[in-house]
C-alpha positions in Angstrom: 123.6 30.3 240.7 122.9 31.9 237.3 125.3 30.7 234.5 126.8 34.0 233.1 127.4 32.2 229.7 123.8 31.3 229.3 121.7 33.4 226.8 119.6 36.1 228.3 116.0 35.0 229.0 113.4 36.7 226.9 111.1 39.2 228.6 108.0 37.7 230.4 105.2 37.0 227.9 107.7 37.0 225.0 107.5 33.8 222.9 110.9 33.6 221.2 110.0 30.4 219.5 106.9 31.8 218.0 108.6 35.0 216.9 111.6 33.1 215.5 109.3 30.9 213.5 107.5 33.9 212.1 110.7 35.6 211.2 111.9 32.5 209.4 108.5 32.0 207.7 108.4 35.5 206.4 112.1 35.9 205.7 112.3 38.8 208.3 115.9 38.3 209.3 117.2 40.1 206.2 114.5 42.8 206.6 115.6 43.5 210.1 119.2 43.7 209.1 118.3 46.4 206.5 115.5 48.3 208.1 115.7 47.5 211.9 112.0 47.4 212.2 110.1 45.3 209.7 107.2 47.6 209.9 109.2 50.3 208.0 110.2 47.9 205.2 108.5 48.0 201.8 105.5 45.7 201.6 107.1 43.8 198.7 110.0 42.8 201.0 107.8 41.9 203.9 105.4 39.8 201.9 105.9 36.0 201.4 102.9 35.5 199.2 104.3 36.6 195.8 107.8 37.7 194.7 109.1 39.3 191.6 110.9 36.1 190.6 107.7 34.1 191.1 105.5 36.5 189.2 107.7 36.7 186.2 108.8 33.0 186.3 112.4 34.2 186.2 113.9 30.8 186.9 111.9 29.1 184.2 112.7 32.0 181.8 116.4 31.8 182.4 116.4 28.0 181.8 115.2 28.4 178.2 118.5 29.4 176.6 120.0 26.1 175.4 122.9 26.4 173.0 123.2 23.7 170.4 127.0 24.1 169.9 129.2 21.8 171.9 131.1 23.2 173.7 128.7 26.2 173.7 130.1 29.1 171.7 130.1 32.3 173.7 128.0 34.3 171.1 125.3 31.6 170.7 123.8 32.9 174.0 123.4 36.4 172.4 121.8 34.9 169.3 119.3 32.9 171.3 118.3 35.7 173.7 117.8 38.3 171.0 115.5 36.0 169.1 113.6 34.9 172.2 113.2 38.6 173.0 111.7 39.1 169.5 109.2 36.3 170.2 108.1 37.9 173.4 107.6 41.2 171.7 105.7 39.5 168.8 103.4 38.0 171.5 102.7 41.5 172.8 102.2 43.0 169.3 99.5 40.4 168.6 97.8 41.1 171.9 97.7 44.8 171.1 96.6 44.4 167.5 93.7 42.3 168.6 92.6 45.1 170.9 93.0 47.7 168.1 90.9 45.6 165.8 88.2 45.3 168.4 88.0 49.1 168.8 88.0 49.7 165.0 85.1 47.3 164.7 83.3 49.5 167.3 84.2 52.6 165.3 86.3 54.1 168.1 89.3 55.4 166.2 91.1 57.1 169.1 91.0 54.1 171.3 92.2 51.9 168.4 95.0 54.5 167.8 96.2 54.1 171.4 97.0 50.4 170.9 98.4 50.9 167.4 100.7 53.5 168.8 101.9 51.0 171.4 102.8 48.6 168.6 104.7 51.4 166.8 106.8 52.0 169.9 107.6 48.3 170.1 108.6 48.3 166.4 110.9 51.3 167.0 112.6 49.2 169.7 112.8 46.1 167.4 114.4 48.1 164.6 117.2 49.1 167.0 117.4 45.7 168.7 118.4 43.8 165.5 121.7 45.7 165.3 122.9 44.0 168.5 123.5 41.0 166.2 126.2 43.1 164.4 128.3 43.0 167.6 129.1 39.4 166.6 132.2 38.9 164.4 131.1 37.1 161.2 133.7 34.3 161.8 132.3 33.7 165.3 128.8 33.2 163.9 130.1 30.5 161.6 131.3 28.5 164.5 127.8 27.7 165.6 125.6 28.6 162.6 125.6 25.0 161.2 124.1 23.8 164.5 121.0 25.9 163.8 120.0 24.2 160.6 117.3 23.8 159.4 115.9 26.2 162.0 115.2 29.7 160.6 113.4 32.9 161.5 111.3 32.0 158.4 109.6 29.5 160.7 108.5 32.1 163.3 104.8 31.4 163.5 104.2 34.6 165.6 105.8 36.8 162.9 103.6 35.2 160.3 100.6 35.9 162.6 101.8 39.5 162.9 101.8 39.8 159.2 98.4 38.2 158.8 96.9 40.4 161.6 98.2 43.5 159.9 96.6 42.4 156.7 99.5 40.9 154.8 97.8 37.6 154.3 99.5 34.9 152.2 98.1 31.4 152.6 101.2 29.8 151.1 103.0 30.4 154.4 100.8 27.9 156.1 102.3 25.1 154.1 105.7 25.7 155.8 104.1 24.4 159.1 102.8 21.1 157.8 105.1 19.3 160.2 103.5 21.1 163.1 99.7 20.8 162.8 99.2 22.8 165.9 101.1 25.8 164.5 99.5 25.5 161.1 96.1 25.6 162.8 97.1 28.8 164.6 98.2 30.4 161.4 95.0 29.3 159.5 92.9 30.7 162.3 94.7 34.0 162.0 94.3 33.8 158.2 90.5 33.5 158.6 90.1 36.1 161.3 89.6 39.8 160.9 92.8 41.7 160.2 93.7 45.4 160.8 93.2 46.4 157.2 89.7 44.8 157.0 88.7 46.5 160.2 90.1 49.7 158.9 88.1 49.7 155.6 84.9 48.8 157.5 85.5 51.6 159.9 86.1 54.1 157.2 82.8 53.1 155.6 80.9 53.2 158.9 82.3 56.8 159.4 80.6 57.8 156.2 83.4 57.5 153.7 82.9 56.0 150.3 85.1 53.0 150.6 83.9 50.0 148.6 82.8 46.7 150.3 85.3 44.8 148.2 88.1 46.6 150.2 87.1 44.4 153.2 88.0 41.2 151.3 91.6 40.1 151.3 91.0 38.4 148.0 89.7 41.5 146.2 91.2 44.6 148.0 94.4 44.7 146.0 92.7 44.7 142.6 93.5 48.1 140.9 89.9 49.2 140.7 89.2 48.4 144.3 92.4 50.0 145.5 91.8 53.2 143.5 88.2 53.4 144.8 89.4 53.0 148.4 92.0 55.7 147.9 89.4 58.1 146.5 87.1 57.2 149.4 89.5 58.2 152.1 90.8 61.3 150.3 88.5 63.7 152.3 90.3 62.8 155.5 93.6 64.1 154.0 92.0 67.0 152.2 90.5 68.3 155.4 92.2 66.7 158.4 90.6 69.1 160.9 87.2 67.9 159.9 88.2 64.2 160.4 90.8 64.5 163.1 90.2 61.1 165.0 90.3 59.2 161.6 93.3 61.2 160.4 95.2 60.5 163.6 94.5 56.8 163.4 95.5 56.7 159.7 98.8 58.3 160.5 99.4 55.8 163.3 98.6 52.9 160.9 101.1 54.2 158.3 103.7 54.6 161.0 103.2 50.9 161.9 103.5 50.0 158.2 106.6 52.2 157.9 108.3 50.6 160.9 107.5 47.1 159.7 109.2 48.0 156.4 112.1 49.6 158.3 112.5 46.4 160.3 112.7 44.3 157.2 115.2 46.7 155.6 117.5 46.8 158.6 117.2 43.0 158.8 118.5 42.8 155.2 121.5 44.9 156.1 122.3 43.1 159.3 122.1 39.7 157.7 124.3 40.8 154.8 126.9 42.2 157.2 127.0 39.0 159.3 126.7 36.2 156.7 127.1 37.9 153.3 125.1 36.2 150.6 125.1 32.7 152.0 121.8 30.8 151.8 119.6 31.0 154.9 119.7 28.2 157.5 116.1 27.3 156.5 116.9 26.9 152.9 115.9 30.4 151.6 118.2 32.4 149.4 119.1 34.5 152.4 119.6 38.2 151.7 118.0 38.1 148.3 114.8 36.6 149.9 114.8 39.2 152.6 115.1 42.0 150.0 112.1 40.6 148.2 109.9 41.1 151.3 111.0 44.7 152.0 108.5 46.2 149.6 105.4 44.7 151.3 102.9 47.3 152.6 100.0 46.5 154.9 98.2 49.8 154.0 98.9 50.6 150.4 95.9 53.0 150.3 97.5 55.2 153.0 100.7 55.5 150.9 98.9 56.1 147.7 96.5 58.8 148.9 99.5 61.2 149.4 100.0 61.1 145.6 96.4 62.3 145.1 96.8 65.5 147.1 97.4 68.9 145.6 97.3 72.4 147.0 94.2 74.5 146.3 95.7 77.9 145.8 92.3 79.6 146.1 91.3 78.3 149.5 94.6 77.3 151.0 93.2 73.8 151.4 93.9 70.7 149.4 92.3 69.1 146.4 92.8 65.9 144.5 94.4 65.0 141.3 97.7 66.8 141.2 101.2 65.4 140.9 102.6 67.8 143.5 106.2 68.7 143.9 109.3 66.7 144.6 110.8 65.4 147.8 109.5 67.3 150.9 113.1 67.6 152.1 114.1 69.2 148.8 116.3 66.3 147.5 
């Protein structure tokens, strides 16, 4: 007699063990619960080969936030994550600048502009991101700030690489990594490599503009006579943009990058002053006063200076060099 409590036998030719093993191996039970038929499920859900979490190493990433305060202060997690996010963006910025430099060396201004513009968009984000720090109450930061010493953003090797790659090369910064020969070697390699400003001046000359050879050399390009000659050399681009549109567009993207780097510094000054006032930095700098001293740095001073050299040509409706021009374009 058949036991009515026994499970129903599978249809003839149906291997329940095999199908169950396959479902378990592929994680199909949840798929069937959601979709009924696994064949209608998105491939990403049906695949066991690679998952979102595996691809992005999410578990490893989320294990990297290690507060130093004990017990951990609530706001230290914010502080860690925002700075780790900066380091990830700096990594991408370096990746994109290397690509832009390569295209500039090949005299392909529009391709170079594509990657410079991507960095500009990242910098727009970073200028806004820094203000999240302002959501900390100053008194709360003091509860874990001492645990950070002597660590400091001053020690971010990727930010120094960003500066060097943009053309803001200062070998003195290498000495701050003497305790980490591997990081010092990275920075020295970036110091010796082509930077965006060198690639730019070479490309201007390759495009037929009268930019001096000395403008390629970080040791010479800021001398007044070299700077002035480079500004005169690129003036035709800005006098007649329509005749040099690819170069003009790239130059405008480069000055936008320079502008957002300066804006990031200026916003950084204000955020630090709002959170810690005029206390010394955790790494031993003067804090706000040091940050203020960096806000005037420019990676492309020629692109800022050339605007001063433009004047309307009333006869042709075009532009000519040498005039002082008017006041603020907004009328202030």
